NUTIDREN-643665 format. One record per atom (N, C-alpha, C): x, y, z. Coordinates in Angstrom, 1 decimal, padded with zeros to 4 digits. Each point is the difference from the previous one (the first is absolute). Layout:
N
atom xx:X&yy:Y&zz:Z
...
//
This chain:
157
atom xx:000.8&yy:-001.2&zz:000.0
atom xx:-000.8&yy:001.2&zz:000.0
atom xx:000.9&yy:001.2&zz:000.0
atom xx:-000.3&yy:001.0&zz:-000.9
atom xx:000.8&yy:001.2&zz:000.0
atom xx:-000.4&yy:000.9&zz:001.1
atom xx:000.9&yy:001.0&zz:000.2
atom xx:-000.2&yy:001.0&zz:001.1
atom xx:-001.3&yy:000.8&zz:-000.3
atom xx:-000.2&yy:000.3&zz:-001.3
atom xx:-001.2&yy:000.9&zz:-000.3
atom xx:-001.3&yy:-000.8&zz:000.3
atom xx:000.0&yy:-001.3&zz:-000.3
atom xx:-001.2&yy:-000.8&zz:000.3
atom xx:-000.2&yy:-000.1&zz:001.5
atom xx:001.1&yy:-000.2&zz:000.7
atom xx:-000.1&yy:-000.1&zz:001.4
atom xx:-000.5&yy:001.3&zz:000.6
atom xx:000.5&yy:001.1&zz:-000.5
atom xx:-000.4&yy:001.3&zz:000.5
atom xx:-001.5&yy:000.2&zz:-000.3
atom xx:-000.4&yy:-000.4&zz:-001.2
atom xx:-001.4&yy:000.1&zz:-000.3
atom xx:-000.9&yy:-000.8&zz:000.9
atom xx:000.4&yy:-001.2&zz:000.4
atom xx:-000.7&yy:-000.8&zz:000.9
atom xx:-000.1&yy:000.7&zz:001.4
atom xx:001.1&yy:000.6&zz:000.4
atom xx:000.0&yy:000.7&zz:001.3
atom xx:-001.0&yy:001.2&zz:000.0
atom xx:000.0&yy:000.7&zz:-001.2
atom xx:-000.9&yy:001.1&zz:-000.1
atom xx:-001.5&yy:-000.5&zz:000.0
atom xx:-000.2&yy:-001.1&zz:-000.7
atom xx:-001.4&yy:-000.6&zz:000.0
atom xx:-000.4&yy:-000.4&zz:001.4
atom xx:000.9&yy:-000.6&zz:000.8
atom xx:-000.3&yy:-000.4&zz:001.3
atom xx:-000.3&yy:001.2&zz:000.9
atom xx:000.8&yy:001.0&zz:-000.2
atom xx:-000.1&yy:001.3&zz:000.8
atom xx:-001.4&yy:000.6&zz:-000.3
atom xx:-000.4&yy:000.0&zz:-001.3
atom xx:-001.3&yy:000.6&zz:-000.4
atom xx:-001.1&yy:-000.8&zz:000.7
atom xx:000.1&yy:-001.3&zz:000.1
atom xx:-001.0&yy:-000.9&zz:000.6
atom xx:-000.1&yy:000.4&zz:001.5
atom xx:001.1&yy:000.1&zz:000.7
atom xx:000.0&yy:000.4&zz:001.4
atom xx:-000.6&yy:001.3&zz:000.2
atom xx:000.4&yy:001.0&zz:-000.8
atom xx:-000.5&yy:001.4&zz:000.2
atom xx:-001.6&yy:000.0&zz:-000.3
atom xx:-000.4&yy:-000.7&zz:-001.0
atom xx:-001.4&yy:-000.1&zz:-000.3
atom xx:-000.8&yy:-000.7&zz:001.1
atom xx:000.5&yy:-001.1&zz:000.5
atom xx:-000.7&yy:-000.7&zz:001.1
atom xx:-000.1&yy:000.9&zz:001.2
atom xx:001.0&yy:000.8&zz:000.4
atom xx:000.0&yy:000.8&zz:001.2
atom xx:-000.9&yy:001.2&zz:-000.3
atom xx:-000.1&yy:000.5&zz:-001.2
atom xx:-000.8&yy:001.2&zz:-000.3
atom xx:-001.5&yy:-000.4&zz:000.2
atom xx:-000.4&yy:-001.2&zz:-000.2
atom xx:-001.4&yy:-000.4&zz:000.1
atom xx:-000.5&yy:000.1&zz:001.4
atom xx:000.9&yy:000.0&zz:001.0
atom xx:-000.4&yy:000.0&zz:001.4
atom xx:000.6&yy:001.2&zz:000.8
atom xx:000.7&yy:000.9&zz:-000.7
atom xx:000.7&yy:001.1&zz:000.6
atom xx:-001.1&yy:001.1&zz:000.4
atom xx:000.3&yy:000.7&zz:001.1
atom xx:-000.9&yy:001.1&zz:000.3
atom xx:000.1&yy:001.2&zz:-001.0
atom xx:001.2&yy:000.2&zz:-000.5
atom xx:000.2&yy:001.0&zz:-001.1
atom xx:000.7&yy:-000.7&zz:-001.2
atom xx:-000.8&yy:-000.6&zz:-000.9
atom xx:000.6&yy:-000.8&zz:-001.1
atom xx:000.5&yy:000.8&zz:-001.1
atom xx:-000.3&yy:001.3&zz:-000.1
atom xx:000.3&yy:000.9&zz:-001.2
atom xx:001.5&yy:-000.1&zz:-000.4
atom xx:001.0&yy:000.2&zz:001.0
atom xx:001.4&yy:-000.1&zz:-000.4
atom xx:000.4&yy:-001.4&zz:-000.6
atom xx:-000.6&yy:-001.0&zz:000.6
atom xx:000.4&yy:-001.4&zz:-000.5
atom xx:-000.6&yy:-000.2&zz:-001.4
atom xx:-001.2&yy:000.4&zz:-000.2
atom xx:-000.6&yy:-000.2&zz:-001.4
atom xx:000.7&yy:000.9&zz:-001.0
atom xx:000.4&yy:001.2&zz:000.4
atom xx:000.8&yy:000.9&zz:-000.9
atom xx:001.3&yy:-000.6&zz:-000.4
atom xx:000.7&yy:-000.6&zz:001.0
atom xx:001.2&yy:-000.7&zz:-000.3
atom xx:-000.2&yy:-001.2&zz:-001.0
atom xx:-001.0&yy:-000.8&zz:000.3
atom xx:-000.3&yy:-001.1&zz:-000.9
atom xx:-000.3&yy:000.5&zz:-001.4
atom xx:-000.8&yy:001.0&zz:-000.2
atom xx:-000.4&yy:000.5&zz:-001.3
atom xx:001.2&yy:000.5&zz:-000.7
atom xx:000.8&yy:000.8&zz:000.6
atom xx:001.1&yy:000.6&zz:-000.6
atom xx:001.1&yy:-001.1&zz:-000.4
atom xx:000.1&yy:-001.0&zz:000.8
atom xx:001.0&yy:-001.1&zz:-000.3
atom xx:-000.5&yy:-000.8&zz:-001.2
atom xx:-001.3&yy:-000.3&zz:000.0
atom xx:-000.6&yy:-000.7&zz:-001.2
atom xx:000.0&yy:000.8&zz:-001.3
atom xx:-000.3&yy:001.3&zz:000.1
atom xx:000.1&yy:000.8&zz:-001.2
atom xx:001.5&yy:000.1&zz:-000.5
atom xx:000.9&yy:000.1&zz:000.9
atom xx:001.4&yy:000.0&zz:-000.5
atom xx:000.4&yy:-001.4&zz:-000.6
atom xx:-000.5&yy:-001.1&zz:000.6
atom xx:000.3&yy:-001.3&zz:-000.6
atom xx:-000.6&yy:-000.1&zz:-001.4
atom xx:-001.2&yy:000.5&zz:-000.1
atom xx:-000.7&yy:000.0&zz:-001.3
atom xx:000.8&yy:000.8&zz:-001.1
atom xx:000.4&yy:001.2&zz:000.4
atom xx:000.8&yy:000.8&zz:-000.9
atom xx:001.3&yy:-000.6&zz:-000.4
atom xx:000.6&yy:-000.8&zz:000.9
atom xx:001.3&yy:-000.7&zz:-000.3
atom xx:-000.2&yy:-001.4&zz:-000.6
atom xx:-001.3&yy:-000.3&zz:-000.3
atom xx:-000.3&yy:-001.3&zz:-000.6
atom xx:000.4&yy:-001.2&zz:000.9
atom xx:000.0&yy:000.2&zz:001.3
atom xx:000.2&yy:-001.1&zz:001.0
atom xx:-001.3&yy:-000.6&zz:000.5
atom xx:-001.1&yy:000.6&zz:-000.4
atom xx:-001.3&yy:-000.4&zz:000.4
atom xx:-000.9&yy:000.0&zz:-001.2
atom xx:-001.1&yy:-000.8&zz:000.0
atom xx:-000.9&yy:000.0&zz:-001.1
atom xx:-001.4&yy:000.1&zz:000.4
atom xx:-000.8&yy:000.7&zz:-000.8
atom xx:-001.4&yy:000.2&zz:000.2
atom xx:-000.7&yy:-001.3&zz:-000.5
atom xx:-000.7&yy:-000.7&zz:000.9
atom xx:-000.7&yy:-001.2&zz:-000.3
atom xx:-001.4&yy:000.3&zz:-000.6
atom xx:-000.7&yy:000.8&zz:000.7
atom xx:-001.4&yy:000.2&zz:-000.4
atom xx:-000.7&yy:000.8&zz:001.1
atom xx:-001.3&yy:000.3&zz:-000.2
atom xx:-000.9&yy:000.7&zz:000.9
atom xx:-000.9&yy:-001.0&zz:000.7
atom xx:-000.2&yy:000.3&zz:001.3
atom xx:-000.9&yy:-000.8&zz:000.8
atom xx:-001.1&yy:000.9&zz:000.6
atom xx:-001.2&yy:-000.6&zz:000.2
atom xx:-001.0&yy:000.8&zz:000.7
atom xx:000.5&yy:000.0&zz:001.5
atom xx:-000.2&yy:001.1&zz:000.6
atom xx:000.4&yy:000.2&zz:001.4
atom xx:-001.0&yy:-000.9&zz:000.9
atom xx:000.6&yy:-000.5&zz:001.1
atom xx:-000.8&yy:-000.7&zz:001.0
atom xx:-000.8&yy:000.9&zz:000.9
atom xx:000.4&yy:001.3&zz:000.1
atom xx:-000.7&yy:000.9&zz:000.8
atom xx:-000.4&yy:001.2&zz:-000.8
atom xx:-001.2&yy:000.0&zz:-000.6
atom xx:-000.4&yy:001.1&zz:-000.8
atom xx:-000.1&yy:001.3&zz:000.8
atom xx:000.3&yy:001.1&zz:-000.6
atom xx:000.0&yy:001.3&zz:000.6
atom xx:-001.4&yy:000.6&zz:-000.2
atom xx:-000.7&yy:000.4&zz:001.1
atom xx:-001.3&yy:000.7&zz:000.0
atom xx:-001.0&yy:-000.9&zz:-000.8
atom xx:000.1&yy:-001.3&zz:000.1
atom xx:-000.9&yy:-000.9&zz:-000.7
atom xx:000.2&yy:000.0&zz:-001.5
atom xx:001.1&yy:000.4&zz:-000.4
atom xx:000.3&yy:000.0&zz:-001.5
atom xx:001.2&yy:-000.9&zz:-000.3
atom xx:-000.2&yy:-000.9&zz:-000.9
atom xx:001.1&yy:-000.9&zz:-000.4
atom xx:001.1&yy:000.8&zz:-000.7
atom xx:001.2&yy:-000.3&zz:000.4
atom xx:001.2&yy:000.6&zz:-000.7
atom xx:001.0&yy:-001.1&zz:-000.2
atom xx:001.0&yy:000.3&zz:-000.8
atom xx:001.0&yy:-001.0&zz:-000.3
atom xx:001.4&yy:000.4&zz:000.6
atom xx:000.8&yy:-001.0&zz:000.2
atom xx:001.4&yy:000.2&zz:000.4
atom xx:000.9&yy:-000.7&zz:-001.0
atom xx:001.2&yy:000.5&zz:-000.1
atom xx:001.0&yy:-000.5&zz:-001.0
atom xx:000.8&yy:-001.1&zz:000.7
atom xx:000.1&yy:-001.1&zz:-000.5
atom xx:000.8&yy:-001.1&zz:000.5
atom xx:001.4&yy:000.0&zz:-000.6
atom xx:001.0&yy:000.1&zz:000.8
atom xx:001.4&yy:000.1&zz:-000.4
atom xx:000.8&yy:-001.2&zz:000.5
atom xx:000.9&yy:-000.5&zz:-000.8
atom xx:000.8&yy:-001.2&zz:000.4
atom xx:001.5&yy:000.6&zz:000.2
atom xx:000.5&yy:-000.3&zz:001.2
atom xx:001.4&yy:000.3&zz:000.3
atom xx:000.6&yy:-001.2&zz:000.5
atom xx:001.0&yy:-000.6&zz:-000.8
atom xx:000.6&yy:-001.3&zz:000.3
atom xx:-001.1&yy:-001.0&zz:000.2
atom xx:-000.1&yy:-000.7&zz:001.2
atom xx:-001.1&yy:-001.0&zz:000.2
atom xx:-001.2&yy:000.5&zz:000.7
atom xx:-000.1&yy:001.4&zz:000.2
atom xx:-001.0&yy:000.6&zz:000.8
atom xx:-000.9&yy:000.8&zz:-000.9
atom xx:-001.3&yy:000.1&zz:000.4
atom xx:-001.0&yy:000.8&zz:-000.7
atom xx:-000.6&yy:001.0&zz:000.9
atom xx:-000.1&yy:001.2&zz:-000.5
atom xx:-000.5&yy:001.2&zz:000.8
atom xx:-001.1&yy:000.7&zz:-000.8
atom xx:-000.9&yy:000.7&zz:000.7
atom xx:-001.0&yy:000.8&zz:-000.6
atom xx:000.3&yy:001.5&zz:000.3
atom xx:-000.1&yy:000.8&zz:-001.0
atom xx:000.2&yy:001.4&zz:000.1
atom xx:-001.1&yy:000.7&zz:-000.7
atom xx:-000.3&yy:001.3&zz:000.3
atom xx:-001.0&yy:000.7&zz:-000.8
atom xx:000.4&yy:000.1&zz:-001.5
atom xx:-000.9&yy:-000.2&zz:-000.9
atom xx:000.4&yy:000.1&zz:-001.4
atom xx:000.0&yy:001.4&zz:-000.5
atom xx:000.7&yy:000.3&zz:-001.1
atom xx:000.0&yy:001.2&zz:-000.7
atom xx:-001.0&yy:-000.1&zz:-001.1
atom xx:-000.4&yy:001.2&zz:-000.6
atom xx:-001.1&yy:-000.1&zz:-001.0
atom xx:000.4&yy:-000.8&zz:-001.2
atom xx:001.3&yy:000.1&zz:-000.4
atom xx:000.4&yy:-000.8&zz:-001.2
atom xx:000.0&yy:-001.5&zz:000.3
atom xx:000.1&yy:-000.4&zz:001.2
atom xx:000.0&yy:-001.4&zz:000.3
atom xx:-001.3&yy:-000.7&zz:-000.4
atom xx:-001.1&yy:000.7&zz:000.0
atom xx:-001.3&yy:-000.5&zz:-000.4
atom xx:000.0&yy:-000.3&zz:-001.5
atom xx:000.8&yy:000.7&zz:-000.8
atom xx:000.1&yy:-000.3&zz:-001.4
atom xx:001.1&yy:-001.0&zz:-000.4
atom xx:001.1&yy:000.0&zz:000.8
atom xx:001.1&yy:-000.9&zz:-000.3
atom xx:000.0&yy:-001.4&zz:000.6
atom xx:-000.6&yy:-000.1&zz:001.2
atom xx:000.0&yy:-001.3&zz:000.7
atom xx:-001.4&yy:-000.6&zz:000.0
atom xx:000.0&yy:-001.3&zz:-000.1
atom xx:-001.3&yy:-000.7&zz:000.0
atom xx:-000.5&yy:-000.2&zz:001.4
atom xx:-001.4&yy:000.0&zz:000.0
atom xx:-000.6&yy:-000.2&zz:001.3
atom xx:-000.2&yy:-001.5&zz:000.3
atom xx:000.4&yy:-000.4&zz:001.2
atom xx:000.0&yy:-001.4&zz:000.4
atom xx:-001.3&yy:-000.4&zz:000.8
atom xx:-000.8&yy:001.0&zz:000.3
atom xx:-001.2&yy:-000.3&zz:000.8
atom xx:000.3&yy:000.0&zz:001.5
atom xx:-000.6&yy:-000.9&zz:000.7
atom xx:000.1&yy:000.0&zz:001.5
atom xx:001.4&yy:-000.6&zz:000.4
atom xx:000.4&yy:000.3&zz:001.2
atom xx:001.3&yy:-000.5&zz:000.4
atom xx:-000.1&yy:-001.5&zz:000.3
atom xx:001.1&yy:-000.7&zz:-000.1
atom xx:000.0&yy:-001.5&zz:000.3
atom xx:000.3&yy:-000.1&zz:001.5
atom xx:-001.0&yy:-000.5&zz:000.7
atom xx:000.1&yy:-000.1&zz:001.5
atom xx:000.9&yy:-001.1&zz:000.4
atom xx:000.3&yy:-001.0&zz:-000.9
atom xx:000.8&yy:-001.1&zz:000.4
atom xx:001.5&yy:000.3&zz:-000.1
atom xx:000.4&yy:001.1&zz:-000.7
atom xx:001.4&yy:000.3&zz:-000.2
atom xx:000.5&yy:000.8&zz:001.2
atom xx:001.2&yy:-000.3&zz:000.5
atom xx:000.7&yy:000.7&zz:001.1
atom xx:001.4&yy:000.2&zz:-000.4
atom xx:000.6&yy:001.2&zz:000.4
atom xx:001.4&yy:000.2&zz:-000.2
atom xx:000.8&yy:-000.8&zz:001.0
atom xx:001.3&yy:-000.3&zz:-000.4
atom xx:000.8&yy:-000.7&zz:001.0
atom xx:000.2&yy:000.8&zz:001.3
atom xx:000.2&yy:-000.6&zz:001.1
atom xx:000.2&yy:000.7&zz:001.3
atom xx:001.4&yy:000.2&zz:000.3
atom xx:000.6&yy:001.2&zz:-000.2
atom xx:001.4&yy:000.2&zz:000.3
atom xx:000.2&yy:000.3&zz:001.5
atom xx:001.2&yy:-000.2&zz:000.5
atom xx:000.3&yy:000.3&zz:001.4
atom xx:000.9&yy:001.3&zz:-000.1
atom xx:-000.5&yy:001.1&zz:000.4
atom xx:000.8&yy:001.2&zz:000.0
atom xx:-000.7&yy:001.0&zz:001.0
atom xx:000.7&yy:000.8&zz:000.7
atom xx:-000.6&yy:001.0&zz:000.8
atom xx:-000.4&yy:001.3&zz:-000.8
atom xx:-000.9&yy:000.7&zz:000.6
atom xx:-000.4&yy:001.2&zz:-000.7
atom xx:001.1&yy:001.0&zz:-000.2
atom xx:000.8&yy:000.1&zz:001.0
atom xx:001.2&yy:001.0&zz:000.0
atom xx:000.9&yy:-000.4&zz:-001.2
atom xx:000.3&yy:-001.3&zz:-000.1
atom xx:000.9&yy:-000.5&zz:-001.1
atom xx:-000.6&yy:000.3&zz:-001.3
atom xx:-001.4&yy:-000.2&zz:-000.1
atom xx:-000.7&yy:000.2&zz:-001.3
atom xx:000.1&yy:001.5&zz:-000.4
atom xx:-000.2&yy:000.8&zz:001.0
atom xx:000.1&yy:001.5&zz:-000.2
atom xx:001.3&yy:000.4&zz:-000.5
atom xx:001.1&yy:-000.6&zz:000.6
atom xx:001.4&yy:000.3&zz:-000.4
atom xx:000.2&yy:-000.4&zz:-001.4
atom xx:-000.4&yy:-001.2&zz:-000.4
atom xx:000.2&yy:-000.4&zz:-001.4
atom xx:-000.7&yy:000.9&zz:-001.0
atom xx:-001.3&yy:000.3&zz:000.3
atom xx:-000.7&yy:000.9&zz:-000.9
atom xx:000.5&yy:001.4&zz:000.0
atom xx:000.4&yy:000.5&zz:001.1
atom xx:000.6&yy:001.3&zz:000.1
atom xx:001.3&yy:000.1&zz:-000.8
atom xx:000.8&yy:-001.0&zz:000.1
atom xx:001.2&yy:000.1&zz:-000.8
atom xx:-000.2&yy:-000.2&zz:-001.5
atom xx:-001.0&yy:-000.8&zz:-000.3
atom xx:-000.4&yy:-000.1&zz:-001.5
atom xx:-000.6&yy:001.3&zz:-000.5
atom xx:-000.8&yy:000.7&zz:000.8
atom xx:-000.6&yy:001.2&zz:-000.5
atom xx:001.0&yy:001.2&zz:000.2
atom xx:001.1&yy:-000.2&zz:000.6
atom xx:001.0&yy:001.1&zz:000.2
atom xx:-000.4&yy:000.9&zz:001.2
atom xx:-000.8&yy:-000.5&zz:000.9
atom xx:-000.5&yy:000.9&zz:001.1
atom xx:001.0&yy:-000.3&zz:001.2
atom xx:000.1&yy:001.0&zz:000.9
atom xx:000.8&yy:-000.3&zz:001.2
atom xx:-000.9&yy:-000.6&zz:001.0
atom xx:000.5&yy:-001.0&zz:000.6
atom xx:-000.7&yy:-000.8&zz:001.0
atom xx:000.5&yy:000.5&zz:001.4
atom xx:-000.9&yy:000.5&zz:000.9
atom xx:000.5&yy:000.5&zz:001.3
atom xx:000.5&yy:-001.1&zz:000.8
atom xx:001.2&yy:000.1&zz:000.4
atom xx:000.6&yy:-001.1&zz:000.9
atom xx:-000.5&yy:000.3&zz:001.4
atom xx:-000.1&yy:-001.1&zz:000.8
atom xx:-000.4&yy:000.2&zz:001.4
atom xx:001.1&yy:000.5&zz:000.8
atom xx:-000.2&yy:001.0&zz:000.8
atom xx:001.0&yy:000.6&zz:000.9
atom xx:000.2&yy:-000.9&zz:001.2
atom xx:001.1&yy:000.2&zz:000.7
atom xx:000.2&yy:-000.7&zz:001.2
atom xx:-001.1&yy:000.4&zz:001.0
atom xx:-000.1&yy:-000.6&zz:001.1
atom xx:-001.1&yy:000.3&zz:000.9
atom xx:000.2&yy:001.4&zz:000.7
atom xx:-000.1&yy:001.0&zz:-000.8
atom xx:000.1&yy:001.4&zz:000.5
atom xx:-001.4&yy:000.5&zz:000.2
atom xx:-000.6&yy:-000.4&zz:001.1
atom xx:-001.4&yy:000.4&zz:000.2
atom xx:000.0&yy:001.4&zz:000.7
atom xx:-000.8&yy:000.8&zz:-000.5
atom xx:-000.2&yy:001.4&zz:000.6
atom xx:-001.1&yy:-000.1&zz:001.1
atom xx:-001.0&yy:-000.9&zz:-000.3
atom xx:-001.0&yy:-000.1&zz:001.0
atom xx:000.0&yy:-001.5&zz:000.5
atom xx:-000.4&yy:-000.1&zz:001.2
atom xx:-000.1&yy:-001.4&zz:000.5
atom xx:-001.3&yy:-000.7&zz:-000.6
atom xx:000.0&yy:-001.2&zz:000.0
atom xx:-001.1&yy:-000.8&zz:-000.5
atom xx:-001.3&yy:000.4&zz:000.8
atom xx:-001.1&yy:-000.2&zz:-000.7
atom xx:-001.3&yy:000.3&zz:000.7
atom xx:-000.3&yy:-001.0&zz:001.1
atom xx:000.7&yy:-001.1&zz:000.0
atom xx:-000.1&yy:-001.0&zz:001.1
atom xx:000.9&yy:000.3&zz:001.1
atom xx:000.9&yy:001.0&zz:-000.1
atom xx:001.0&yy:000.2&zz:001.1
atom xx:-000.7&yy:000.7&zz:001.2
atom xx:000.3&yy:-000.5&zz:001.2
atom xx:-000.4&yy:000.6&zz:001.2
atom xx:001.2&yy:000.1&zz:000.9
atom xx:000.3&yy:001.2&zz:000.4
atom xx:001.3&yy:000.2&zz:000.8
atom xx:-000.2&yy:-000.7&zz:001.4
atom xx:001.1&yy:-000.6&zz:000.4
atom xx:000.0&yy:-000.7&zz:001.3
atom xx:000.1&yy:001.0&zz:001.1
atom xx:-000.7&yy:-000.4&zz:001.1
atom xx:000.1&yy:000.9&zz:001.2
atom xx:001.1&yy:-000.5&zz:000.9
atom xx:000.6&yy:-001.1&zz:-000.3
atom xx:001.2&yy:-000.6&zz:000.7
atom xx:001.1&yy:001.0&zz:-000.1
atom xx:000.7&yy:000.2&zz:001.1
atom xx:001.2&yy:000.9&zz:000.0
atom xx:-000.4&yy:001.4&zz:000.3
atom xx:-001.3&yy:000.3&zz:000.1
atom xx:-000.4&yy:001.4&zz:000.4
atom xx:-000.1&yy:000.0&zz:001.5
atom xx:001.1&yy:000.4&zz:000.7
atom xx:000.0&yy:-000.1&zz:001.4
atom xx:-000.6&yy:001.2&zz:000.7
atom xx:000.2&yy:001.1&zz:-000.7
atom xx:-000.5&yy:001.3&zz:000.6
atom xx:-001.5&yy:000.1&zz:-000.1
atom xx:-000.6&yy:000.4&zz:001.1
atom xx:-001.4&yy:000.3&zz:-000.1
atom xx:-000.3&yy:001.5&zz:000.1
atom xx:-000.9&yy:000.4&zz:-000.7
atom xx:-000.3&yy:001.4&zz:000.0
atom xx:-000.9&yy:000.2&zz:001.2
atom xx:000.3&yy:001.1&zz:000.8
atom xx:-000.9&yy:000.2&zz:001.2
atom xx:-001.4&yy:000.4&zz:-000.4
atom xx:-001.0&yy:-000.5&zz:000.7
atom xx:-001.4&yy:000.4&zz:-000.2
atom xx:-000.2&yy:001.4&zz:000.3
atom xx:-000.9&yy:000.6&zz:-000.6
atom xx:-000.5&yy:001.3&zz:000.3
atom xx:-000.8&yy:-000.1&zz:001.3
atom xx:000.2&yy:001.0&zz:000.8
atom xx:-000.8&yy:000.0&zz:001.3
atom xx:-001.4&yy:000.5&zz:-000.3
atom xx:-000.9&yy:-000.7&zz:000.5
atom xx:-001.4&yy:000.4&zz:-000.2
atom xx:-000.4&yy:000.9&zz:001.1
atom xx:-000.7&yy:001.0&zz:-000.4
atom xx:-000.5&yy:001.0&zz:001.0
atom xx:-001.2&yy:-000.6&zz:000.8
atom xx:000.0&yy:000.2&zz:001.3
atom xx:-001.1&yy:-000.4&zz:000.8
atom xx:-000.8&yy:001.2&zz:000.4
atom xx:-001.3&yy:000.0&zz:-000.1
atom xx:-000.8&yy:001.1&zz:000.3
atom xx:-000.7&yy:-000.1&zz:001.3
//
């Protein structure tokens, strides 16, 4: 296997991981943007191919719409189609519920690093544990506090 093919497999695995995490993320927009830009770059460089159009499983506002099926290495992904895709690519109908992508083993951080380097983005490295604020779970200990503050005297009437 050549280095280019191996690199393409790593990019496809990273796309799968990013896509899987985006589906459950509280803020999926950056992950979906990363996926879309990486797939568009792969299409421009002819490392990915447009397979066809599928009906979406989740219609928007009760209206049926289509998604573009793209093959990268051994993985398939759906992205929003462009207008010209409806003329250039054939419609495949409903999605095949029996087909599943292979399950790669990779962390989200590693996947983001691979896609960031492919896209030419800078990936923020984690800094050492230089915390400005303590954790929200932190409660200071009262051990070692030997001095007691004197109580205020209460006035008696």
